[in-house]
C-alpha positions as CSV (number, residue, x, y, z in Angstrom):
1,M,1.0,-87.2,-14.0
2,K,0.8,-84.0,-12.0
3,P,-0.7,-81.0,-13.6
4,A,1.8,-78.3,-14.6
5,V,2.1,-75.4,-12.2
6,R,2.2,-72.1,-14.0
7,T,4.1,-69.2,-12.5
8,P,2.2,-65.9,-12.8
9,T,3.7,-63.6,-15.3
10,V,4.8,-60.2,-13.8
11,A,5.6,-57.3,-16.0
12,P,9.2,-56.0,-15.6
13,G,9.3,-53.3,-12.9
14,T,5.9,-53.9,-11.5
15,L,7.3,-55.0,-8.1
16,R,9.4,-51.9,-8.0
17,R,6.5,-49.4,-8.5
18,P,5.3,-49.1,-4.9
19,R,8.9,-48.6,-3.8
20,R,9.3,-45.8,-6.4
21,R,6.2,-44.1,-5.1
22,V,7.6,-44.2,-1.5
23,I,10.8,-42.7,-2.8
24,V,9.0,-39.9,-4.7
25,L,6.8,-39.1,-1.7
26,A,9.8,-39.0,0.6
27,A,11.6,-36.7,-1.8
28,L,8.6,-34.4,-1.9
29,A,8.3,-34.4,1.8
30,L,12.0,-33.5,2.1
31,D,11.6,-30.7,-0.3
32,L,8.6,-29.3,1.6
33,L,10.6,-29.5,4.9
34,I,13.5,-27.7,3.2
35,V,11.1,-24.9,2.0
36,I,9.5,-24.6,5.4
37,G,13.0,-24.4,7.0
38,L,14.1,-21.7,4.6
39,L,11.0,-19.7,5.2
40,A,11.4,-20.0,8.9
41,W,15.0,-18.8,8.5
42,R,14.1,-16.0,6.1
43,P,10.4,-15.1,6.5
44,E,11.0,-12.0,4.3
45,W,11.1,-14.4,1.3
46,A,7.4,-15.3,1.9
47,L,6.4,-11.6,1.9
48,Q,8.5,-10.9,-1.1
49,G,6.9,-13.8,-2.9
50,W,3.4,-12.5,-2.1
51,F,4.3,-9.1,-3.5
52,A,5.9,-10.6,-6.6
53,M,2.6,-12.5,-7.3
54,Q,0.6,-9.3,-6.9
55,R,3.0,-7.4,-9.2
56,L,2.5,-10.2,-11.8
57,Q,-1.3,-9.8,-11.5
58,A,-1.0,-6.0,-11.9
59,G,1.6,-6.2,-14.7
60,A,3.8,-4.0,-12.5
61,E,7.5,-3.6,-12.5
62,V,9.9,-2.1,-9.9
63,R,12.0,0.9,-11.0
64,R,14.6,2.8,-9.1
65,V,15.2,6.5,-9.8
66,E,17.4,9.2,-8.2
67,V,16.1,12.7,-7.4
68,D,18.4,15.3,-5.9
69,G,20.8,12.5,-4.9
70,Q,18.1,10.4,-3.2
71,R,16.9,7.0,-4.2
72,I,13.2,6.5,-4.8
73,V,11.8,3.1,-5.6
74,Q,8.5,2.9,-7.4
75,L,6.1,0.5,-9.1
76,E,5.0,1.2,-12.6
77,A,2.2,-0.5,-14.6
78,G,0.0,0.1,-17.7
79,P,0.6,1.4,-21.2
80,P,3.1,4.3,-21.2
81,E,0.9,6.4,-23.5
82,A,-2.2,6.0,-21.3
83,P,-3.5,8.7,-18.9
84,L,-1.1,8.9,-15.9
85,V,-2.2,8.2,-12.4
86,V,0.3,8.7,-9.5
87,L,-0.5,7.1,-6.1
88,L,1.0,8.2,-2.7
89,H,0.7,5.8,0.2
90,G,0.0,6.8,3.8
91,F,1.7,6.6,7.2
92,T,3.3,3.1,7.8
93,G,2.3,2.2,4.3
94,T,4.4,1.3,1.2
95,K,3.9,1.3,-2.5
96,E,2.6,-2.3,-2.3
97,N,-0.6,-1.1,-0.7
98,W,-1.6,0.1,-4.2
99,L,-1.0,-3.2,-6.0
100,P,-4.7,-4.4,-5.9
101,L,-5.8,-1.0,-7.4
102,M,-3.0,-1.1,-9.9
103,A,-4.2,-4.4,-11.2
104,E,-7.7,-2.8,-11.7
105,L,-6.4,0.4,-13.4
106,S,-3.4,-0.7,-15.4
107,A,-5.4,-2.0,-18.4
108,T,-6.5,1.6,-19.2
109,H,-4.1,3.9,-17.3
110,R,-0.4,4.3,-16.7
111,V,0.0,3.9,-12.9
112,I,3.0,4.9,-10.8
113,A,3.2,4.3,-7.1
114,P,6.4,5.3,-5.2
115,D,7.6,4.5,-1.7
116,L,7.6,7.9,-0.2
117,P,11.1,9.2,0.7
118,G,12.2,7.5,3.9
119,W,9.6,4.7,3.6
120,G,9.8,1.2,2.2
121,E,12.7,0.8,-0.2
122,S,13.2,4.5,-0.8
123,Q,16.3,6.1,0.8
124,R,16.1,7.3,4.4
125,E,18.6,9.8,5.7
126,T,19.3,9.9,9.4
127,G,18.1,13.1,11.0
128,A,16.2,14.3,7.9
129,D,12.8,15.9,8.1
130,Y,10.1,13.6,6.9
131,G,7.1,15.7,7.9
132,V,4.4,16.5,5.3
133,L,5.8,19.9,4.3
134,A,9.3,18.5,3.5
135,Q,7.8,15.5,1.8
136,S,5.6,17.6,-0.4
137,E,8.7,19.4,-1.7
138,R,10.4,16.1,-2.3
139,I,7.4,14.7,-4.1
140,A,7.1,17.9,-6.2
141,A,10.8,17.5,-7.3
142,W,10.1,13.8,-8.1
143,L,7.0,14.6,-10.1
144,A,9.1,17.0,-12.2
145,T,11.2,14.1,-13.3
146,L,8.2,12.1,-14.8
147,P,7.8,12.1,-18.6
148,R,4.7,14.3,-18.2
149,T,2.4,15.9,-15.7
150,P,0.1,13.3,-14.0
151,D,-3.5,13.4,-15.1
152,L,-4.4,12.4,-11.5
153,L,-2.4,12.7,-8.3
154,A,-4.0,10.5,-5.6
155,G,-2.9,10.2,-2.0
156,H,-4.1,8.0,0.9
157,S,-4.1,9.3,4.6
158,M,-0.8,11.0,5.1
159,G,-0.2,10.7,1.4
160,G,-3.5,12.6,0.9
161,H,-2.2,15.4,3.1
162,I,1.0,15.5,0.9
163,T,-1.1,15.5,-2.3
164,G,-3.1,18.5,-1.1
165,L,0.1,20.4,-0.2
166,V,1.6,19.6,-3.6
167,A,-1.6,20.8,-5.4
168,A,-1.6,24.1,-3.4
169,R,2.2,24.8,-3.6
170,H,3.1,23.3,-6.9
171,P,0.0,23.5,-9.1
172,E,2.2,23.0,-12.3
173,H,2.5,19.3,-11.3
174,V,-1.2,18.7,-10.8
175,R,-4.3,18.5,-13.0
176,R,-6.7,16.6,-10.8
177,I,-6.4,15.2,-7.3
178,A,-8.0,12.4,-5.2
179,L,-7.8,12.4,-1.5
180,L,-8.5,9.0,0.0
181,S,-9.2,9.0,3.8
182,A,-6.9,12.0,3.8
183,A,-5.2,13.6,6.8
184,G,-4.7,17.4,7.0
185,V,-7.8,18.8,8.6
186,P,-9.6,18.4,11.9
187,F,-12.2,15.7,12.3
188,A,-14.7,14.4,14.9
189,P,-12.9,13.0,18.0
190,N,-12.2,9.3,17.9
191,E,-10.1,6.8,19.9
192,F,-7.3,6.9,17.3
193,G,-7.1,10.7,17.3
194,R,-7.1,10.9,21.1
195,A,-4.3,8.4,21.4
196,V,-2.1,10.3,18.9
197,L,-2.7,13.6,20.7
198,E,-1.8,12.0,24.0
199,G,1.6,11.0,22.5
200,G,0.8,7.4,21.7
201,H,1.4,5.4,18.5
202,P,-1.8,3.5,17.8
203,F,-0.3,1.9,14.7
204,A,2.8,0.4,16.5
205,V,3.4,-3.3,15.8
206,E,5.7,-5.3,18.0
207,D,4.3,-8.9,17.9
208,R,1.4,-10.9,16.4
209,A,-1.1,-9.4,18.9
210,T,-0.3,-5.8,18.0
211,L,-0.2,-6.7,14.3
212,D,-3.8,-8.0,14.6
213,R,-4.8,-4.9,16.5
214,Y,-3.3,-2.7,13.8
215,L,-5.1,-4.6,11.0
216,G,-8.3,-4.4,13.0
217,L,-8.0,-0.6,13.3
218,V,-7.4,0.1,9.6
219,F,-9.7,-2.6,8.1
220,T,-13.3,-3.3,8.9
221,D,-12.8,-6.9,7.8
222,P,-9.1,-7.5,8.5
223,P,-7.2,-9.8,6.1
224,F,-5.5,-12.9,7.5
225,V,-1.7,-12.7,7.3
226,P,-0.4,-16.2,7.4
227,W,2.9,-17.5,8.8
228,P,5.7,-16.7,7.9
229,A,4.6,-13.5,6.2
230,D,3.4,-12.2,9.5
231,R,6.8,-12.6,11.0
232,A,8.3,-10.5,8.1
233,L,5.7,-7.7,8.5
234,I,6.3,-7.7,12.3
235,A,10.1,-7.5,11.8
236,R,9.7,-4.6,9.3
237,R,7.5,-2.6,11.7
238,I,9.8,-3.2,14.7
239,A,12.8,-2.0,12.6
240,D,10.8,1.2,11.6
241,N,9.3,1.9,15.1
242,A,11.7,4.8,16.0
243,F,11.3,6.3,12.5
244,E,7.5,6.0,12.7
245,R,7.4,7.8,16.1
246,E,9.6,10.6,14.8
247,V,7.2,11.2,11.8
248,L,4.2,10.9,14.0
249,A,5.6,13.6,16.4
250,R,5.6,16.0,13.4
251,L,2.1,14.9,12.3
252,R,0.7,15.7,15.8
253,G,2.6,19.0,16.0
254,D,2.5,22.2,13.9
255,E,2.1,20.2,10.7
256,A,-1.1,18.4,11.7
257,F,-3.4,20.6,9.6
258,A,-0.8,22.2,7.3
259,V,-3.0,21.9,4.2
260,Q,-6.2,23.4,5.8
261,P,-5.3,27.1,5.3
262,L,-4.2,26.3,1.7
263,L,-7.3,24.6,0.5
264,G,-8.6,27.7,-1.3
265,D,-5.4,27.8,-3.3
266,I,-6.0,24.4,-4.9
267,D,-7.4,24.8,-8.4
268,A,-7.3,21.1,-9.3
269,P,-10.7,19.4,-9.2
270,A,-10.7,17.0,-6.2
271,L,-12.2,13.7,-5.4
272,L,-12.8,13.1,-1.7
273,L,-13.2,9.3,-1.1
274,W,-13.8,7.9,2.3
275,C,-15.3,4.8,3.9
276,D,-18.2,5.6,6.1
277,D,-16.8,3.6,9.1
278,D,-13.2,4.9,9.0
279,R,-11.9,4.7,12.6
280,V,-8.6,6.5,11.8
281,I,-9.5,9.7,9.9
282,D,-13.1,10.1,10.7
283,P,-15.4,10.7,7.6
284,S,-16.3,14.2,9.0
285,A,-12.9,15.3,7.6
286,A,-14.4,15.0,4.1
287,A,-16.9,17.8,4.8
288,L,-14.1,20.1,6.0
289,F,-12.1,19.4,2.9
290,A,-15.2,20.1,0.7
291,A,-15.9,23.3,2.5
292,G,-12.4,24.7,1.8
293,L,-11.8,23.4,-1.8
294,R,-12.9,25.3,-4.9
295,E,-14.2,22.2,-6.7
296,S,-14.7,18.8,-5.2
297,R,-17.1,15.8,-5.1
298,T,-17.4,13.3,-2.3
299,V,-17.8,9.5,-2.6
300,M,-18.6,7.7,0.6
301,L,-18.1,3.9,0.5
302,P,-19.8,1.5,2.9
303,G,-17.9,-0.6,5.4
304,C,-14.2,-0.5,4.2
305,G,-12.4,1.1,7.1
306,H,-9.4,3.2,6.5
307,M,-8.2,1.3,3.4
308,P,-10.6,1.8,0.5
309,M,-8.0,1.0,-2.2
310,M,-7.5,-2.4,-0.6
311,A,-10.9,-3.2,1.0
312,N,-13.1,-2.1,-1.9
313,V,-10.9,-2.1,-5.0
314,A,-13.6,-2.0,-7.6
315,A,-15.5,1.0,-6.1
316,T,-12.3,2.9,-5.6
317,A,-11.2,2.3,-9.2
318,A,-14.6,3.4,-10.4
319,A,-14.4,6.6,-8.4
320,L,-11.0,7.4,-9.8
321,R,-12.1,6.7,-13.4
322,M,-15.0,9.1,-12.8
323,Q,-12.5,11.8,-11.9
324,F,-11.3,11.5,-15.5
325,G,-14.8,11.6,-16.8
326,D,-14.5,7.9,-17.7
327,R,-17.4,5.5,-17.5
């Protein structure tokens, strides 16, 4: 009698599991290809996604306001009743430049950062004057619409020049100021300054190579901008090229040092914050500001280029808090 042959028992569905895994992996791969395709088609979505993540980290929201019939788009974060800090970006910058600093300050301060009129998402009028004198008047009008006078008005680079002009011409809107790598006074000759005076645009971005050159100029340790966000940044800068050149022509002309003769009119205590290796606005500018201002203190940070609020967030935040007398 032959021994009985037993057929191995197989749990229902066991033979189908490998096939299911293949289907799942194939679906995930297809989803990934779709996402890559969409980002290649609309690289701006990648950049917007990055900004959305930074806004989430800062607890910031986007708000649109109208001042004298012009749209201004701004970021707001922090408790409404907390001390108010207003942040003005520089030439070729946007409100998003301040998001790392907003994340640092928003737990203890109300922070508002607008796109300057004509820049970013704020309204741009063809043929309008976007030099620092006209911008200081627009910003003064915008400040008047805020719920209260800012406890600190801070500006970076061109935004610092505008901050100084507002403090001198509209002191009712200012209590304290902070000038970060600010334009508006002469400084020791450097390659950037010579290029501007010769009619060049050292910040111009037209492709990946010029984007890397720009980042290398404003940062000591340039951040890596991955694909496809780099394509979105390049496209934005190409679209703004003519506008940037128009503004730069004003900045190299009669308005180059518009705030310098007005420094003695500024009553607000001033923080002068620079990086010691700034290759755009040489740190020697800080001494000229200090010589003309009634009350100022200077903070010089090591190795952060032209972007202290992005390259050394903690030290920049600490310096701004000190301007309030905070510890």
